[in-house]
Short mmCIF file of the C-alpha atoms (twelve columns), coordinates in Angstrom:
data_MODEL
# 
_entry.id   MODEL 
# 
loop_
_atom_site.group_PDB 
_atom_site.id 
_atom_site.type_symbol 
_atom_site.label_atom_id 
_atom_site.label_alt_id 
_atom_site.label_comp_id 
_atom_site.label_asym_id 
_atom_site.label_seq_id 
_atom_site.Cartn_x 
_atom_site.Cartn_y 
_atom_site.Cartn_z 
_atom_site.pdbx_PDB_model_num 
ATOM 1   C CA . UNK A 1   25.675  -51.021 -42.732 1 
ATOM 2   C CA . UNK A 2   29.261  -49.817 -43.242 1 
ATOM 3   C CA . UNK A 3   30.693  -47.119 -40.247 1 
ATOM 4   C CA . UNK A 4   33.682  -45.349 -41.520 1 
ATOM 5   C CA . UNK A 5   36.659  -43.777 -39.303 1 
ATOM 6   C CA . UNK A 6   35.130  -40.376 -39.807 1 
ATOM 7   C CA . UNK A 7   31.756  -41.443 -38.860 1 
ATOM 8   C CA . UNK A 8   33.436  -43.032 -35.510 1 
ATOM 9   C CA . UNK A 9   35.454  -40.068 -34.932 1 
ATOM 10  C CA . UNK A 10  32.747  -37.586 -35.116 1 
ATOM 11  C CA . UNK A 11  30.498  -39.438 -32.947 1 
ATOM 12  C CA . UNK A 12  33.649  -39.499 -30.365 1 
ATOM 13  C CA . UNK A 13  34.135  -36.183 -30.591 1 
ATOM 14  C CA . UNK A 14  30.231  -35.447 -30.060 1 
ATOM 15  C CA . UNK A 15  30.495  -37.644 -26.715 1 
ATOM 16  C CA . UNK A 16  33.722  -35.804 -25.468 1 
ATOM 17  C CA . UNK A 17  32.417  -32.498 -25.954 1 
ATOM 18  C CA . UNK A 18  29.147  -33.399 -24.127 1 
ATOM 19  C CA . UNK A 19  30.957  -35.117 -21.012 1 
ATOM 20  C CA . UNK A 20  33.072  -32.010 -21.191 1 
ATOM 21  C CA . UNK A 21  30.045  -29.771 -21.058 1 
ATOM 22  C CA . UNK A 22  28.418  -31.661 -18.252 1 
ATOM 23  C CA . UNK A 23  31.645  -31.494 -16.424 1 
ATOM 24  C CA . UNK A 24  32.006  -27.884 -17.049 1 
ATOM 25  C CA . UNK A 25  28.706  -26.920 -16.107 1 
ATOM 26  C CA . UNK A 26  28.869  -29.283 -12.531 1 
ATOM 27  C CA . UNK A 27  31.964  -27.648 -11.935 1 
ATOM 28  C CA . UNK A 28  30.334  -23.941 -12.289 1 
ATOM 29  C CA . UNK A 29  27.187  -25.152 -10.543 1 
ATOM 30  C CA . UNK A 30  29.740  -26.176 -7.225  1 
ATOM 31  C CA . UNK A 31  31.380  -22.776 -7.803  1 
ATOM 32  C CA . UNK A 32  28.419  -20.157 -7.890  1 
ATOM 33  C CA . UNK A 33  26.126  -22.971 -5.593  1 
ATOM 34  C CA . UNK A 34  23.506  -21.944 -8.231  1 
ATOM 35  C CA . UNK A 35  21.503  -24.644 -10.235 1 
ATOM 36  C CA . UNK A 36  21.279  -22.100 -13.117 1 
ATOM 37  C CA . UNK A 37  23.414  -19.224 -13.956 1 
ATOM 38  C CA . UNK A 38  21.483  -17.921 -17.437 1 
ATOM 39  C CA . UNK A 39  18.043  -17.856 -18.462 1 
ATOM 40  C CA . UNK A 40  18.117  -20.330 -21.171 1 
ATOM 41  C CA . UNK A 41  19.270  -23.141 -18.836 1 
ATOM 42  C CA . UNK A 42  15.615  -23.059 -16.945 1 
ATOM 43  C CA . UNK A 43  13.142  -20.527 -18.197 1 
ATOM 44  C CA . UNK A 44  10.301  -21.234 -15.952 1 
ATOM 45  C CA . UNK A 45  12.296  -21.181 -12.731 1 
ATOM 46  C CA . UNK A 46  14.441  -17.983 -14.006 1 
ATOM 47  C CA . UNK A 47  11.227  -16.185 -14.106 1 
ATOM 48  C CA . UNK A 48  10.395  -17.184 -10.724 1 
ATOM 49  C CA . UNK A 49  13.504  -16.415 -9.502  1 
ATOM 50  C CA . UNK A 50  13.586  -13.047 -10.944 1 
ATOM 51  C CA . UNK A 51  10.296  -12.199 -9.283  1 
ATOM 52  C CA . UNK A 52  11.563  -13.292 -5.625  1 
ATOM 53  C CA . UNK A 53  14.855  -11.117 -6.367  1 
ATOM 54  C CA . UNK A 54  12.268  -8.218  -7.176  1 
ATOM 55  C CA . UNK A 55  9.958   -8.959  -3.858  1 
ATOM 56  C CA . UNK A 56  13.605  -9.065  -1.855  1 
ATOM 57  C CA . UNK A 57  14.612  -5.922  -3.488  1 
ATOM 58  C CA . UNK A 58  11.396  -4.069  -2.423  1 
ATOM 59  C CA . UNK A 59  11.410  -5.378  0.951   1 
ATOM 60  C CA . UNK A 60  14.720  -4.133  1.151   1 
ATOM 61  C CA . UNK A 61  13.449  -0.766  0.159   1 
ATOM 62  C CA . UNK A 62  10.633  -0.939  2.635   1 
ATOM 63  C CA . UNK A 63  13.153  -1.712  5.848   1 
ATOM 64  C CA . UNK A 64  15.260  1.408   4.740   1 
ATOM 65  C CA . UNK A 65  11.905  3.366   4.534   1 
ATOM 66  C CA . UNK A 66  10.916  2.281   7.949   1 
ATOM 67  C CA . UNK A 67  14.426  2.583   9.626   1 
ATOM 68  C CA . UNK A 68  14.485  6.066   8.153   1 
ATOM 69  C CA . UNK A 69  10.823  6.749   9.451   1 
ATOM 70  C CA . UNK A 70  11.569  5.372   12.491  1 
ATOM 71  C CA . UNK A 71  14.380  7.675   13.264  1 
ATOM 72  C CA . UNK A 72  12.395  10.553  12.543  1 
ATOM 73  C CA . UNK A 73  9.686   9.798   14.635  1 
ATOM 74  C CA . UNK A 74  11.810  9.156   17.559  1 
ATOM 75  C CA . UNK A 75  13.546  12.502  17.217  1 
ATOM 76  C CA . UNK A 76  9.845   14.015  16.656  1 
ATOM 77  C CA . UNK A 77  8.748   12.518  19.879  1 
ATOM 78  C CA . UNK A 78  12.035  13.556  21.796  1 
ATOM 79  C CA . UNK A 79  11.597  17.241  21.008  1 
ATOM 80  C CA . UNK A 80  8.254   17.097  21.660  1 
ATOM 81  C CA . UNK A 81  8.761   15.557  25.150  1 
ATOM 82  C CA . UNK A 82  11.002  18.627  25.722  1 
ATOM 83  C CA . UNK A 83  8.425   20.927  24.905  1 
ATOM 84  C CA . UNK A 84  6.140   19.142  27.527  1 
ATOM 85  C CA . UNK A 85  8.912   19.511  30.141  1 
ATOM 86  C CA . UNK A 86  9.219   23.202  28.858  1 
ATOM 87  C CA . UNK A 87  5.736   23.713  29.687  1 
ATOM 88  C CA . UNK A 88  5.956   21.993  33.110  1 
ATOM 89  C CA . UNK A 89  8.281   24.479  33.938  1 
ATOM 90  C CA . UNK A 90  6.226   27.530  32.722  1 
ATOM 91  C CA . UNK A 91  3.364   26.273  34.618  1 
ATOM 92  C CA . UNK A 92  5.550   26.045  37.920  1 
ATOM 93  C CA . UNK A 93  6.424   29.985  36.772  1 
ATOM 94  C CA . UNK A 94  2.892   30.922  36.093  1 
ATOM 95  C CA . UNK A 95  1.662   29.742  39.693  1 
ATOM 96  C CA . UNK A 96  4.125   31.677  41.171  1 
ATOM 97  C CA . UNK A 97  3.488   34.666  39.356  1 
ATOM 98  C CA . UNK A 98  -0.377  35.084  40.457  1 
ATOM 99  C CA . UNK A 99  -0.094  34.315  43.943  1 
ATOM 100 C CA . UNK A 100 -1.109  37.314  45.869  1 
ATOM 101 C CA . UNK A 101 2.778   37.629  47.192  1 
ATOM 102 C CA . UNK A 102 4.321   38.305  44.322  1 
ATOM 103 C CA . UNK A 103 5.629   41.922  43.580  1 
ATOM 104 C CA . UNK A 104 6.087   43.677  40.194  1 
ATOM 105 C CA . UNK A 105 9.918   42.995  40.266  1 
ATOM 106 C CA . UNK A 106 8.706   38.996  40.695  1 
ATOM 107 C CA . UNK A 107 6.617   38.874  38.255  1 
ATOM 108 C CA . UNK A 108 8.625   40.711  35.554  1 
ATOM 109 C CA . UNK A 109 11.577  37.946  36.346  1 
ATOM 110 C CA . UNK A 110 9.237   35.253  36.207  1 
ATOM 111 C CA . UNK A 111 7.697   36.718  32.711  1 
ATOM 112 C CA . UNK A 112 11.139  36.733  31.366  1 
ATOM 113 C CA . UNK A 113 11.912  33.480  32.364  1 
ATOM 114 C CA . UNK A 114 8.663   32.187  30.299  1 
ATOM 115 C CA . UNK A 115 9.456   34.479  27.368  1 
ATOM 116 C CA . UNK A 116 12.947  32.148  27.770  1 
ATOM 117 C CA . UNK A 117 10.933  28.996  27.628  1 
ATOM 118 C CA . UNK A 118 9.140   30.180  25.236  1 
ATOM 119 C CA . UNK A 119 12.299  30.760  22.836  1 
ATOM 120 C CA . UNK A 120 13.190  27.074  23.850  1 
ATOM 121 C CA . UNK A 121 10.013  26.020  22.470  1 
ATOM 122 C CA . UNK A 122 10.142  27.857  19.383  1 
ATOM 123 C CA . UNK A 123 13.532  26.380  18.707  1 
ATOM 124 C CA . UNK A 124 12.236  22.642  19.221  1 
ATOM 125 C CA . UNK A 125 9.447   23.438  16.923  1 
ATOM 126 C CA . UNK A 126 11.828  24.288  14.277  1 
ATOM 127 C CA . UNK A 127 14.092  21.084  14.631  1 
ATOM 128 C CA . UNK A 128 15.465  19.194  11.834  1 
ATOM 129 C CA . UNK A 129 16.231  15.709  11.252  1 
ATOM 130 C CA . UNK A 130 18.769  15.404  8.463   1 
ATOM 131 C CA . UNK A 131 18.173  18.135  6.322   1 
ATOM 132 C CA . UNK A 132 14.440  18.084  6.987   1 
ATOM 133 C CA . UNK A 133 12.307  19.878  9.399   1 
ATOM 134 C CA . UNK A 134 10.370  17.513  11.653  1 
ATOM 135 C CA . UNK A 135 7.156   19.491  11.957  1 
ATOM 136 C CA . UNK A 136 6.832   21.313  8.705   1 
ATOM 137 C CA . UNK A 137 3.939   19.286  7.435   1 
ATOM 138 C CA . UNK A 138 4.253   18.617  3.667   1 
ATOM 139 C CA . UNK A 139 7.091   21.334  3.286   1 
ATOM 140 C CA . UNK A 140 10.787  20.860  3.933   1 
ATOM 141 C CA . UNK A 141 12.831  23.585  2.654   1 
ATOM 142 C CA . UNK A 142 11.982  26.187  5.404   1 
ATOM 143 C CA . UNK A 143 11.629  26.875  9.400   1 
ATOM 144 C CA . UNK A 144 7.591   26.100  9.676   1 
ATOM 145 C CA . UNK A 145 7.418   28.486  12.186  1 
ATOM 146 C CA . UNK A 146 8.487   32.076  11.911  1 
ATOM 147 C CA . UNK A 147 7.561   35.272  13.988  1 
ATOM 148 C CA . UNK A 148 6.945   38.515  11.550  1 
ATOM 149 C CA . UNK A 149 6.294   41.779  13.351  1 
ATOM 150 C CA . UNK A 150 5.181   39.699  16.421  1 
ATOM 151 C CA . UNK A 151 3.019   37.530  14.707  1 
ATOM 152 C CA . UNK A 152 3.567   33.638  15.019  1 
ATOM 153 C CA . UNK A 153 3.247   32.329  11.493  1 
ATOM 154 C CA . UNK A 154 3.418   28.695  10.410  1 
ATOM 155 C CA . UNK A 155 4.482   28.044  6.713   1 
ATOM 156 C CA . UNK A 156 3.421   31.861  6.359   1 
ATOM 157 C CA . UNK A 157 -0.016  31.713  7.931   1 
ATOM 158 C CA . UNK A 158 -0.642  33.330  11.027  1 
ATOM 159 C CA . UNK A 159 -1.556  30.576  13.634  1 
ATOM 160 C CA . UNK A 160 -3.918  32.798  15.422  1 
ATOM 161 C CA . UNK A 161 -6.026  33.835  12.550  1 
ATOM 162 C CA . UNK A 162 -8.009  30.147  11.267  1 
ATOM 163 C CA . UNK A 163 -9.311  27.118  13.104  1 
ATOM 164 C CA . UNK A 164 -8.961  25.430  10.280  1 
ATOM 165 C CA . UNK A 165 -5.602  23.325  9.764   1 
ATOM 166 C CA . UNK A 166 -6.180  22.963  5.856   1 
ATOM 167 C CA . UNK A 167 -5.633  26.897  5.360   1 
ATOM 168 C CA . UNK A 168 -2.097  26.690  6.441   1 
ATOM 169 C CA . UNK A 169 0.094   26.038  3.455   1 
ATOM 170 C CA . UNK A 170 1.915   22.861  2.845   1 
ATOM 171 C CA . UNK A 171 0.066   21.122  5.634   1 
ATOM 172 C CA . UNK A 172 -0.774  17.943  3.776   1 
ATOM 173 C CA . UNK A 173 -0.406  14.586  5.273   1 
ATOM 174 C CA . UNK A 174 2.630   12.809  3.699   1 
ATOM 175 C CA . UNK A 175 2.665   9.070   3.419   1 
ATOM 176 C CA . UNK A 176 5.386   6.693   2.974   1 
ATOM 177 C CA . UNK A 177 5.321   3.007   1.398   1 
ATOM 178 C CA . UNK A 178 6.308   0.170   3.836   1 
ATOM 179 C CA . UNK A 179 4.739   -2.633  2.248   1 
ATOM 180 C CA . UNK A 180 1.099   -2.502  3.126   1 
ATOM 181 C CA . UNK A 181 -0.091  -2.804  -0.746  1 
ATOM 182 C CA . UNK A 182 0.106   0.798   -1.433  1 
ATOM 183 C CA . UNK A 183 -2.793  1.811   -3.665  1 
ATOM 184 C CA . UNK A 184 -3.693  5.118   -5.431  1 
ATOM 185 C CA . UNK A 185 -6.785  7.217   -6.547  1 
ATOM 186 C CA . UNK A 186 -5.863  9.177   -9.062  1 
ATOM 187 C CA . UNK A 187 -3.303  11.604  -7.269  1 
ATOM 188 C CA . UNK A 188 -4.470  10.565  -4.010  1 
ATOM 189 C CA . UNK A 189 -3.178  7.721   -1.585  1 
ATOM 190 C CA . UNK A 190 -5.495  5.025   0.190   1 
ATOM 191 C CA . UNK A 191 -4.337  5.815   3.980   1 
ATOM 192 C CA . UNK A 192 -4.890  2.133   4.724   1 
ATOM 193 C CA . UNK A 193 -2.095  1.082   2.358   1 
ATOM 194 C CA . UNK A 194 0.427   3.906   3.507   1 
ATOM 195 C CA . UNK A 195 1.993   4.931   6.642   1 
ATOM 196 C CA . UNK A 196 1.837   8.702   7.695   1 
ATOM 197 C CA . UNK A 197 5.263   10.132  8.256   1 
ATOM 198 C CA . UNK A 198 4.492   13.690  8.581   1 
ATOM 199 C CA . UNK A 199 4.002   15.521  11.742  1 
ATOM 200 C CA . UNK A 200 2.247   19.070  11.737  1 
ATOM 201 C CA . UNK A 201 3.542   21.440  13.798  1 
ATOM 202 C CA . UNK A 202 0.320   23.139  14.367  1 
ATOM 203 C CA . UNK A 203 -1.297  19.794  14.930  1 
ATOM 204 C CA . UNK A 204 0.910   19.191  17.800  1 
ATOM 205 C CA . UNK A 205 1.356   22.814  19.400  1 
ATOM 206 C CA . UNK A 206 -2.125  24.244  18.278  1 
ATOM 207 C CA . UNK A 207 -3.675  27.140  16.075  1 
ATOM 208 C CA . UNK A 208 -6.675  29.401  16.324  1 
ATOM 209 C CA . UNK A 209 -8.162  30.679  19.540  1 
ATOM 210 C CA . UNK A 210 -10.650 29.740  22.002  1 
ATOM 211 C CA . UNK A 211 -12.842 32.152  23.883  1 
ATOM 212 C CA . UNK A 212 -12.065 32.629  27.576  1 
ATOM 213 C CA . UNK A 213 -14.053 35.082  29.710  1 
ATOM 214 C CA . UNK A 214 -15.207 37.059  26.444  1 
ATOM 215 C CA . UNK A 215 -11.642 37.054  25.179  1 
ATOM 216 C CA . UNK A 216 -9.855  35.140  22.346  1 
ATOM 217 C CA . UNK A 217 -7.251  32.923  24.171  1 
ATOM 218 C CA . UNK A 218 -4.361  31.495  21.959  1 
ATOM 219 C CA . UNK A 219 -4.586  27.729  21.119  1 
ATOM 220 C CA . UNK A 220 -0.825  27.666  19.986  1 
ATOM 221 C CA . UNK A 221 1.578   27.083  22.990  1 
ATOM 222 C CA . UNK A 222 4.200   29.282  21.731  1 
ATOM 223 C CA . UNK A 223 1.565   32.486  21.693  1 
ATOM 224 C CA . UNK A 224 -0.321  31.429  24.675  1 
ATOM 225 C CA . UNK A 225 3.112   31.624  26.962  1 
ATOM 226 C CA . UNK A 226 3.267   34.697  25.243  1 
ATOM 227 C CA . UNK A 227 0.309   36.177  26.150  1 
ATOM 228 C CA . UNK A 228 0.599   34.751  30.008  1 
ATOM 229 C CA . UNK A 229 3.965   36.859  30.339  1 
ATOM 230 C CA . UNK A 230 2.147   39.702  28.832  1 
ATOM 231 C CA . UNK A 231 -0.528  39.472  31.314  1 
ATOM 232 C CA . UNK A 232 2.354   39.125  34.328  1 
ATOM 233 C CA . UNK A 233 4.295   41.836  33.404  1 
ATOM 234 C CA . UNK A 234 0.630   44.017  33.074  1 
ATOM 235 C CA . UNK A 235 -0.190  42.872  36.917  1 
ATOM 236 C CA . UNK A 236 -3.402  40.995  35.425  1 
ATOM 237 C CA . UNK A 237 -3.069  37.900  37.714  1 
ATOM 238 C CA . UNK A 238 -6.658  36.844  37.173  1 
ATOM 239 C CA . UNK A 239 -6.170  36.647  33.331  1 
ATOM 240 C CA . UNK A 240 -2.858  34.961  33.871  1 
ATOM 241 C CA . UNK A 241 -4.728  32.475  36.071  1 
ATOM 242 C CA . UNK A 242 -7.439  32.037  33.318  1 
ATOM 243 C CA . UNK A 243 -4.975  31.413  30.890  1 
ATOM 244 C CA . UNK A 244 -2.919  28.935  33.078  1 
ATOM 245 C CA . UNK A 245 -5.814  26.577  33.096  1 
ATOM 246 C CA . UNK A 246 -6.152  26.904  29.311  1 
ATOM 247 C CA . UNK A 247 -2.313  25.852  29.155  1 
ATOM 248 C CA . UNK A 248 -3.209  23.053  31.241  1 
ATOM 249 C CA . UNK A 249 -5.683  21.950  28.753  1 
ATOM 250 C CA . UNK A 250 -3.449  22.545  25.717  1 
ATOM 251 C CA . UNK A 251 -0.505  20.580  27.496  1 
ATOM 252 C CA . UNK A 252 -2.761  17.509  27.768  1 
ATOM 253 C CA . UNK A 253 -3.517  17.911  24.104  1 
ATOM 254 C CA . UNK A 254 0.232   17.777  23.315  1 
ATOM 255 C CA . UNK A 255 0.619   14.537  25.479  1 
ATOM 256 C CA . UNK A 256 -2.111  13.224  23.163  1 
ATOM 257 C CA . UNK A 257 0.071   14.311  20.432  1 
ATOM 258 C CA . UNK A 258 3.155   12.747  21.473  1 
ATOM 259 C CA . UNK A 259 1.463   9.227   22.237  1 
ATOM 260 C CA . UNK A 260 0.191   9.444   18.819  1 
ATOM 261 C CA . UNK A 261 3.856   9.675   17.695  1 
ATOM 262 C CA . UNK A 262 4.761   7.125   19.875  1 
ATOM 263 C CA . UNK A 263 1.968   4.462   18.504  1 
ATOM 264 C CA . UNK A 264 3.003   5.226   15.108  1 
ATOM 265 C CA . UNK A 265 6.783   4.288   15.932  1 
ATOM 266 C CA . UNK A 266 5.571   1.300   17.784  1 
ATOM 267 C CA . UNK A 267 3.456   0.218   14.433  1 
ATOM 268 C CA . UNK A 268 6.972   0.975   12.526  1 
ATOM 269 C CA . UNK A 269 8.568   -1.591  14.734  1 
ATOM 270 C CA . UNK A 270 5.937   -4.435  14.265  1 
ATOM 271 C CA . UNK A 271 6.239   -3.835  10.590  1 
ATOM 272 C CA . UNK A 272 10.071  -4.371  10.673  1 
ATOM 273 C CA . UNK A 273 9.423   -7.728  11.947  1 
ATOM 274 C CA . UNK A 274 6.924   -8.502  9.444   1 
ATOM 275 C CA . UNK A 275 9.331   -7.764  6.727   1 
ATOM 276 C CA . UNK A 276 12.219  -9.403  8.038   1 
ATOM 277 C CA . UNK A 277 10.273  -12.646 8.224   1 
ATOM 278 C CA . UNK A 278 9.083   -12.246 4.871   1 
ATOM 279 C CA . UNK A 279 12.682  -11.718 3.658   1 
ATOM 280 C CA . UNK A 280 13.648  -15.145 5.483   1 
ATOM 281 C CA . UNK A 281 10.576  -16.990 3.871   1 
ATOM 282 C CA . UNK A 282 11.842  -15.311 0.160   1 
ATOM 283 C CA . UNK A 283 15.258  -16.293 0.660   1 
ATOM 284 C CA . UNK A 284 14.349  -19.731 1.608   1 
ATOM 285 C CA . UNK A 285 12.250  -20.173 -1.595  1 
ATOM 286 C CA . UNK A 286 14.931  -18.472 -3.271  1 
ATOM 287 C CA . UNK A 287 17.590  -20.896 -2.004  1 
ATOM 288 C CA . UNK A 288 15.196  -24.239 -3.038  1 
ATOM 289 C CA . UNK A 289 14.724  -22.603 -6.212  1 
ATOM 290 C CA . UNK A 290 18.278  -21.489 -7.504  1 
ATOM 291 C CA . UNK A 291 20.528  -23.137 -5.177  1 
ATOM 292 C CA . UNK A 292 22.185  -26.769 -5.288  1 
ATOM 293 C CA . UNK A 293 22.661  -29.485 -2.637  1 
ATOM 294 C CA . UNK A 294 26.318  -29.633 -2.421  1 
ATOM 295 C CA . UNK A 295 26.551  -33.366 -1.438  1 
ATOM 296 C CA . UNK A 296 24.292  -34.139 -4.609  1 
ATOM 297 C CA . UNK A 297 26.356  -32.076 -6.817  1 
ATOM 298 C CA . UNK A 298 29.501  -33.583 -5.669  1 
ATOM 299 C CA . UNK A 299 28.623  -36.978 -6.761  1 
ATOM 300 C CA . UNK A 300 27.509  -35.818 -10.024 1 
ATOM 301 C CA . UNK A 301 30.615  -33.951 -10.497 1 
ATOM 302 C CA . UNK A 302 32.351  -37.143 -9.796  1 
ATOM 303 C CA . UNK A 303 30.472  -38.872 -12.125 1 
ATOM 304 C CA . UNK A 304 30.870  -36.421 -14.978 1 
ATOM 305 C CA . UNK A 305 34.724  -36.094 -14.298 1 
ATOM 306 C CA . UNK A 306 34.626  -40.103 -14.702 1 
ATOM 307 C CA . UNK A 307 32.771  -40.129 -17.559 1 
ATOM 308 C CA . UNK A 308 35.211  -37.537 -19.497 1 
ATOM 309 C CA . UNK A 309 37.894  -39.885 -18.443 1 
ATOM 310 C CA . UNK A 310 36.619  -43.040 -19.676 1 
ATOM 311 C CA . UNK A 311 35.593  -41.292 -22.851 1 
ATOM 312 C CA . UNK A 312 39.311  -39.830 -23.187 1 
ATOM 313 C CA . UNK A 313 40.417  -43.423 -22.886 1 
ATOM 314 C CA . UNK A 314 38.131  -44.774 -25.248 1 
ATOM 315 C CA . UNK A 315 39.766  -42.279 -27.722 1 
ATOM 316 C CA . UNK A 316 42.966  -44.052 -27.856 1 
ATOM 317 C CA . UNK A 317 41.150  -47.239 -29.480 1 
ATOM 318 C CA . UNK A 318 39.009  -45.447 -31.631 1 
ATOM 319 C CA . UNK A 319 41.141  -42.688 -33.051 1 
ATOM 320 C CA . UNK A 320 44.500  -43.524 -35.024 1 
ATOM 321 C CA . UNK A 321 47.358  -43.082 -32.582 1 
ATOM 322 C CA . UNK A 322 48.848  -40.270 -34.433 1 
ATOM 323 C CA . UNK A 323 45.425  -38.250 -34.145 1 
ATOM 324 C CA . UNK A 324 44.827  -39.176 -30.587 1 
ATOM 325 C CA . UNK A 325 48.569  -38.073 -29.740 1 
ATOM 326 C CA . UNK A 326 47.986  -34.811 -31.578 1 
ATOM 327 C CA . UNK A 327 44.725  -34.130 -29.459 1 
ATOM 328 C CA . UNK A 328 46.612  -34.636 -26.299 1 
# 
């Protein structure tokens, strides 16, 4: 078979380009520390890599959601603990006021102190975290508690007029996706697959009324303090004493609500650990899938470089000197 100079030259150029391409790809792998940088280089591995990247992106978002939620719950817990401290002070004032030695002036002073404590409680109930009201249920735009003509309202509905929390406006539970496998049934969230982030002001401070000695006593702590101060001013120490017992019960209910907030915050902390472990495992898998062994690739790189240099040297024997010199 007759081999022409042109065929030798073409064969040589193919080998030369292949060796140069191998060396270039090896240099790129050493620079990026990745096995492939284009989908075409490894279609199946690239598909798996994109899946892992997608999972990592979701986990990063879950961590962001959890950290924001922990901040919100910590703020809610802190505000409710302050409310609990206010109630302890209020109970001390009531005890002073219902003793037989208290004068009208003393009871008026105590009633004013209770009014001040009530105002502090109202401010805490309308506290914000960032641009969101902490205790507004599913509403974020306006303060949840307002007083209109002496009537305490939650999201525009009187807290005394109903014993059904579902009758309050925008008092739905709000859930957050924190990587528990969120599922939906129509517009409804499966509560086992999401995290409840909202805290309703009427759930923690109370709503509706309870019959005490034939009279309807408010369950809401703000209204209850207001009712007690009214009884003290009127000198009705028996009624104030009965309301005092109701106040103790409602204070205990508040502590239960605070415990619930603390439990939710603790649950978020456990999920931070879970997701961080998932991220570590995913990154390890990603490294094995996309990464290279620097030591191994360095050896390959030297081999490619040597092959390239040998090919160049062979060129001086295969290609006429004038052409070879032109190439160089």
